[in-house]
C-alpha positions in Angstrom: 88.4 119.1 127.0 88.3 115.8 125.7 88.3 113.3 122.8 85.0 111.9 121.9 83.7 109.8 119.1 81.6 110.5 116.3 83.6 113.0 114.1 81.7 116.0 112.7 78.4 114.2 113.7 79.6 114.7 117.4 78.7 118.3 116.8 74.8 119.3 117.1 73.3 120.3 113.9 75.5 118.0 111.6 74.7 115.2 109.2 76.4 113.2 106.7 77.1 110.2 104.3 78.9 109.1 101.6 79.8 106.7 99.0 82.9 104.9 97.1 82.8 103.4 94.0 85.6 102.0 93.0 88.4 105.7 93.2 85.2 107.7 92.7 83.6 108.8 95.8 81.1 111.5 97.0 80.4 113.0 100.1 77.7 115.4 101.4 77.6 117.3 104.9 74.5 119.3 105.6 75.0 121.8 108.3 73.6 125.2 109.0 75.2 128.3 109.9 78.6 130.9 109.7 81.4 129.8 108.0 85.0 130.6 107.0 87.8 128.8 105.2 91.5 128.7 104.0 92.8 127.9 100.9 95.9 126.6 98.8 98.7 129.1 97.9 99.3 127.2 94.7 98.8 129.9 91.7 96.9 127.1 89.8 93.6 126.8 92.0 91.2 124.3 91.3 87.5 125.2 90.0 85.7 124.0 93.4 88.0 126.1 95.5 87.0 129.3 93.1 83.7 128.2 93.2 83.5 127.9 97.4 85.5 131.6 97.9 82.5 132.9 96.3 80.1 131.3 97.9 81.7 132.2 101.5 81.5 135.8 100.8 78.2 135.5 102.5 80.0 134.0 105.7 77.7 131.3 105.9 77.6 127.7 104.6 74.4 125.1 104.6 76.3 121.8 103.2 79.8 120.6 101.8 79.4 118.4 98.6 83.1 116.6 97.9 83.9 114.4 95.1 87.4 112.3 95.4 88.9 110.6 92.0 88.8 114.0 89.8 90.4 117.2 91.1 88.5 119.3 88.3 91.7 121.8 88.2 93.0 123.2 85.6 89.9 122.8 83.3 89.1 126.4 82.6 85.9 128.0 83.2 84.0 124.5 82.1 85.4 122.9 85.2 83.6 126.2 87.0 80.4 125.0 85.8 80.8 122.0 86.9 81.5 122.8 90.4 78.4 124.9 90.3 76.5 121.5 88.9 77.9 119.8 92.1 76.4 122.9 94.3 73.1 122.5 92.4 72.8 118.8 92.7 73.9 119.1 96.7 71.1 122.2 97.0 68.5 120.3 95.2 65.9 118.8 97.7 66.0 120.6 100.7 65.4 123.8 99.5 69.0 125.1 99.8 70.6 128.1 98.5 73.0 126.7 96.0 75.1 129.9 96.8 75.5 128.6 100.5 77.2 125.3 99.2 80.7 124.7 99.4 82.4 122.4 97.0 85.5 120.4 97.0 87.1 117.8 94.6 90.5 115.7 95.0 92.0 113.4 92.4 94.0 113.7 89.1 94.6 117.1 87.9 93.5 118.2 84.3 90.6 116.0 83.6 87.0 117.3 83.6 84.8 116.1 86.5 82.4 112.9 85.3 79.1 114.5 86.3 77.1 111.1 85.2 79.3 109.6 88.0 78.4 112.4 90.6 74.7 112.3 89.5 74.7 108.7 90.0 75.9 108.8 93.8 74.2 111.9 94.9 70.8 110.1 95.5 72.1 107.3 97.7 74.0 110.0 99.8 71.3 112.4 100.4 69.1 109.4 101.0 71.7 107.8 103.7 72.2 111.6 105.6 72.6 110.8 109.3 73.6 112.6 112.7 74.9 109.2 113.6 78.7 108.2 113.9 78.5 106.6 110.8 78.2 109.6 108.9 81.0 111.0 109.9 83.1 107.8 108.8 81.0 107.1 105.7 81.8 110.8 104.1 85.6 110.7 105.6 85.8 107.3 103.7 84.2 108.6 100.6 86.8 111.7 99.9 90.1 109.1 100.2 92.4 109.1 97.4 95.6 107.0 98.1 94.9 107.6 102.0 94.7 104.2 103.8 92.5 105.0 106.5 89.6 107.7 107.5 90.5 110.6 109.4 88.2 111.9 112.0 88.4 113.6 115.3 86.4 115.3 117.7 86.4 116.9 121.1 84.0 117.9 123.9 84.6 121.6 125.5 84.1 121.2 129.6 81.1 123.7 128.4 79.9 121.5 126.6 81.0 123.1 123.2 81.8 120.4 120.5 84.6 120.7 117.5 84.6 117.6 115.2 86.8 117.3 112.1 87.3 115.0 109.1 90.0 115.1 106.3 91.8 113.8 103.4 95.6 114.0 102.8 98.0 111.4 102.0 100.3 112.8 99.3 101.0 116.6 97.6 101.1 117.5 101.0 103.7 120.5 102.4 102.8 123.1 104.6 101.6 126.1 102.5 97.9 125.9 103.4 95.5 124.0 103.7 97.8 121.0 102.8 94.8 118.6 101.9 91.0 118.7 102.7 89.1 119.1 106.0 86.0 120.0 107.1 85.2 121.2 110.4 82.1 121.9 112.4 81.3 122.9 115.7 78.2 123.9 117.6 79.5 127.2 118.9 77.4 130.4 118.4 80.2 132.2 116.3 80.4 134.6 113.2 82.2 134.4 110.3 85.4 136.7 111.2 85.7 135.0 114.8 85.6 131.3 112.6 87.8 132.7 110.4 90.7 134.0 113.0 90.5 130.9 115.2 90.8 128.5 111.9 94.1 130.4 110.4 95.7 130.2 113.9 94.8 126.5 113.8 95.7 125.6 110.9 99.0 127.5 111.3 99.7 125.3 114.6 98.8 121.8 112.7 98.0 121.5 108.9 100.5 124.0 108.1 103.3 121.9 109.8 103.0 118.7 108.1 105.0 117.6 105.1 105.2 114.4 103.5 106.7 114.9 99.7 106.9 118.9 99.4 104.2 119.6 97.0 101.3 121.6 97.6 98.0 120.7 95.8 96.2 122.6 93.3 92.6 122.0 95.8 93.7 122.2 99.5 91.2 123.8 101.7 90.0 123.6 105.3 86.3 124.8 105.9 85.1 125.3 109.6 81.1 125.8 110.0 79.4 126.8 113.8 76.2 125.7 113.9 75.2 127.4 117.1 73.5 124.4 118.2 75.5 124.1 121.7 73.9 124.0 124.7 75.3 123.9 128.4 74.5 119.9 129.3 77.1 118.1 128.6 76.6 115.0 126.4 75.3 114.4 123.4 71.6 113.3 122.7 70.9 110.4 120.4 70.9 111.0 116.8 68.5 110.1 114.1 68.5 109.3 110.3 68.0 112.4 109.1 69.8 114.4 111.5 67.3 116.6 112.4 67.8 118.6 116.1 65.6 121.1 117.9 65.1 122.5 121.3 68.6 123.5 121.9 69.7 126.9 123.8 72.8 128.6 122.3 75.1 129.0 125.1 78.2 131.3 125.1 81.7 129.3 124.4 84.6 130.4 126.3 87.1 131.7 123.5 90.1 130.6 124.7 89.1 126.8 125.3 87.2 127.2 122.0 90.8 127.6 120.3 92.6 125.2 122.1 90.0 122.8 121.1 89.9 123.7 117.5 94.0 123.6 117.4 93.6 120.1 119.5 91.0 118.6 116.6 93.5 120.2 113.5 96.8 118.5 115.4 95.2 115.2 115.5 94.0 115.2 112.0 97.2 116.7 111.0 99.1 114.2 112.6 97.1 111.3 111.2 97.9 112.8 107.7 101.4 112.4 108.4 101.6 109.1 109.6 99.4 107.7 106.5 101.9 109.8 104.0 101.9 108.1 100.7 103.9 104.8 101.2 104.8 105.7 105.1 106.3 103.1 107.4 106.9 105.8 110.1 105.6 109.0 111.5 108.2 111.7 111.8 107.8 114.6 114.6 110.5 117.4 114.5 110.4 119.6 118.0 112.0 122.5 117.7 113.0 124.8 120.7 115.6 127.5 122.0 115.0 129.4 118.7 115.4 133.3 118.3 111.7 133.4 117.2 109.1 131.4 116.7 109.2 131.9 112.9 112.7 130.6 113.3 111.4 127.6 115.2 109.1 126.8 112.4 111.7 127.4 110.1 113.9 124.8 111.3 111.2 122.0 112.2 109.7 122.6 108.7 113.4 122.0 107.3 114.1 118.5 108.9 110.6 117.6 108.1 110.9 117.9 104.7 114.6 116.8 103.7 114.2 113.9 101.5 117.7 112.5 103.2 116.2 112.9 106.7 113.1 111.1 105.9 114.9 108.3 103.5 117.3 107.5 106.4 115.0 107.2 109.0 113.2 104.6 106.4 116.7 102.6 106.0 117.0 103.2 109.9 120.1 104.6 109.1 121.8 106.4 112.0 123.3 109.8 109.9 121.8 112.5 112.4 124.3 114.9 110.8 121.3 115.4 108.2 119.0 116.8 110.6 122.1 119.2 111.6 122.3 120.4 107.8 118.6 121.0 107.5 118.4 123.1 110.3 121.6 125.0 109.1 120.1 125.5 105.3 116.7 126.6 107.2 117.5 130.2 107.3 116.9 130.4 111.3 119.4 131.7 113.1 121.6 129.3 114.7 125.0 128.7 116.0 126.2 125.2 115.5 128.1 125.6 119.3 124.8 126.1 120.7 122.7 123.5 118.8 121.6 120.2 120.9 120.2 117.2 119.4 118.5 113.9 120.8 116.1 111.4 118.9 113.3 109.6 121.0 110.5 107.1 120.7 107.3 106.1 122.9 110.1 104.2 125.2 113.5 104.9 124.7 116.0 108.6 123.6 119.3 109.2 123.2 121.3 112.3 123.2 123.5 113.3 120.7 124.6 116.6 120.8 124.5 118.8 123.3 125.3 122.5 123.1 127.7 121.4 119.8 129.1 118.7 121.6 128.5 114.9 120.5 128.1 113.2 123.3 127.0 109.6 121.9 127.9 107.4 119.4 124.9 105.0 120.2 124.4 104.0 116.7 122.2 100.5 117.7 120.2 102.4 120.1 119.7 105.6 117.6 118.6 102.6 114.7 116.4 100.8 117.6 114.5 104.7 117.6 114.3 105.0 114.4 112.8 101.4 113.8 109.8 102.9 115.9 106.2 103.5 114.4 106.6 107.4 115.7 110.2 109.0 116.1 110.8 112.0 117.8 113.8 114.3 116.8 114.0 116.9 119.6 116.4 119.9 118.6 117.5 123.1 120.8 118.7 125.8 119.1 120.0 127.2 122.3 119.5 131.1 121.4 116.0 132.1 122.6 112.8 130.3 123.5 110.7 130.2 120.3 109.6 126.7 119.8 107.3 124.8 117.4 106.4 121.6 116.1 106.2 120.0 112.3 105.0 116.5 111.6 106.0 114.2 108.5 106.7 110.6 107.3 109.4 108.3 106.0 110.1 108.2 101.9 109.9 104.7 101.3 110.1 102.5 98.2 106.8 102.7 97.9 106.1 106.4 97.7 107.9 106.4 94.1 105.6 103.6 92.7 102.8 104.7 94.0 103.1 108.4 92.5 104.6 106.4 89.0 101.5 104.4 88.7 99.1 107.0 90.2 97.1 107.3 86.9 97.7 103.6 85.3 
């Protein structure tokens, strides 16, 4: 498996484009195939999610239309009708069935969509559709809100199968599916049931292991569509402006390799989301090993990443490592304080602080140096079993408060 350029447009059968005007963006992705999705567990569910879940009952999608700047959440039946109008706009022209169009929105909650803005953008987006790499980037930029960069990833498996994705997410991110918007594509031939199984597994290992601020959005979703246009000839053919693809022979993808590939794409996107957390200056990775079970490892890793005290200590380079031990202690994971080990690391340095319950280092200057790195790795060994998990987050800075204090003003 290798990472490749092109995002979702690295996948055969996918064309995309997007536009951004001030804070209002619109993206359109066309790809016909079997599809599956996972959605927020917030009890307040935005209108586009309600409609998209309904449209996914048939197990196929032909397009995704997504707007930024307005979440179309907590807008009642009128919001659902607005989402339905978005689906109709995406289906217009090529004769698509609006019931196979997924709709996504992101932005401010509690305001109705300005459909006039979306109508004014849809023509330009439709005209720009392409299967070149620029299409993926344009779509990824169009769905950004407080994000500071576009998030794209793609891999090619040894048999030539490709998996690509774009995502957005910066704030209101907590591990409770789906943590943000993510649109994933593959040219493998798979039915909706298979896709759903692999998607849930990948999401649990990636997006559900990200915490920026502990809030779970009303609009979170991750969708995957399989175009079935994979062939065994490695190497992507040159694209064309309207995304046309012909003559591909459907191949058979190795299931285990596909699962690893999808997880790799989702993990790369998840790390980007954590790195781009609102006001973030550092990426934090919590690696927990030696837990009594995988679920215990997940509890401990999430507790460390979620802790405002840990996050603010890393922002301030305050070598207050006891906050990590405290977070593990209240996480709900089985632990014995005489068994725990703790280390901090960066790409070029590491320091062991606790070994089997015993403090072995007080090198505060070295710890402060590591905390100042762009990526800070916290390693916790609970010493009671073989369970392991990794979670990602970011520091908590002054800018997080400023961004969210001024979000609508």
